[in-house]
N, C-alpha and C positions, 0 to 999 in steps of 0.2 A: 504494499500500499504506499503510495506516494503522499507525502505531506507537504504542506506549504510552511516554509520558515516564517515565524512570527517575529517582526522586528522588536527590538527593545523599546520600552517606553520610559522616557526619562522625565516624565511629568512630576513635578514636585519641587521641593526646596532643597537646594545644594549649598553647602558652605565650604570654605577653604581659604587658601592663601595663594596670592599671585606675587611673585618676586621680580623686581626689575632694578636696573641701575640708572643712576643719574650721576654722571662723572665717575667719581671713585666711591660713591655711596650706594650701598645695596639697600633697597627699600622693600620691606614686606608690606603687603596690602591684604587686609581681611576682606573677603568677597562673599556675598550671599546672592544667589540667583534663584528666582522663583519662575518656573517656566511650564508651559503646557505644550504637549506634542500632539499634533494631528495624526490621523491614520496614515497619511502619506510620508510621515517623518519630518514635516515642517515643524519648527519650534518657534515660540514667541514667549516673551515674558518681560520681567523687570529685574534689574540688578541694583545692588548697593555695594560700594566699595569704600574702604576707609584706610588711610595711612597717615603717618605723622608728617609728611611733606606737603601733600595736597589737600588733606582733610577728606570730607565726605564727597563722593561722586555718586550720582544716581542716573539711571537711564533705562534704556530698553535693549533687549536682546532679540535677534531674529536669526534663524538659521535652519539647518537640516541635519538630521541624523541618518546616516546611510551606511549599513554594513559595519556598524560600531565606530564610525568616523563622524565626529561632529564638526561641521563648518558653521561659523557663526560671525556675526557683526554686532558689535556694541555701539550704541549711539548715546552719548552722554547728553544730559539735559539740564543739569542744575548750575554748574559753574560756567561752562561754555559748551558749545556743540562740538564735541570731539567724536571722531569715528575710528573704531579699532576693529581689526579683523583677526580671527583666530581659528585654530584647528585643534581638535582634541580627540582622544581615544578612550572609549568606554572600556572599563575592565570587564573581564569575562563574567564576573559575578554581578555586574551592572550596578555597583555601589561607589565607583570612583571614576573621575574623568581627569586624565592628565592632558594639559593643553599648553599651547604657545599663543602669544598675542603680540601684535604689532600695531602701532598707530601713531598719530601726532596729537599731542596735547597743545591745542591751539592757544589756549590762554597763557601758557608758560613757555611756548615755543620749544618744547622738548619732544624728541622722538622717544617713544616708549616701546620697549621690546623686553619680553620676559617669559617666564614659565610659571605654571600654576597647577594645582591639584584641587579638585572639588570632591566632596564627599556627600553622598545622598543622606539627607536628614529625615525627611518625611514626604 
């Protein structure tokens, strides 16, 4: 009997850390993402991120999960409109996402590039 593989569903709240560099300084950022996933793998939701350099950043996330690979875009909305692109990999047990992210912080004229890990909370 042939079966159809059911795609993972990453709907819910995810928390973790994103780490990036500014000059010689390594900056850890606490991240919370609440997202919904459609049947076709499209995701959308909201994020909050906080660090000691930039403070609180909030915005939206949009993307797609396909074959355990998450491609996404973050659009900041509170400090200034920044746009960041990322790619992540869902763990086999579907409880973690390791990701990379790049983008330009328009307000501070800084290029942001780093790595992060999210953990499924609920």
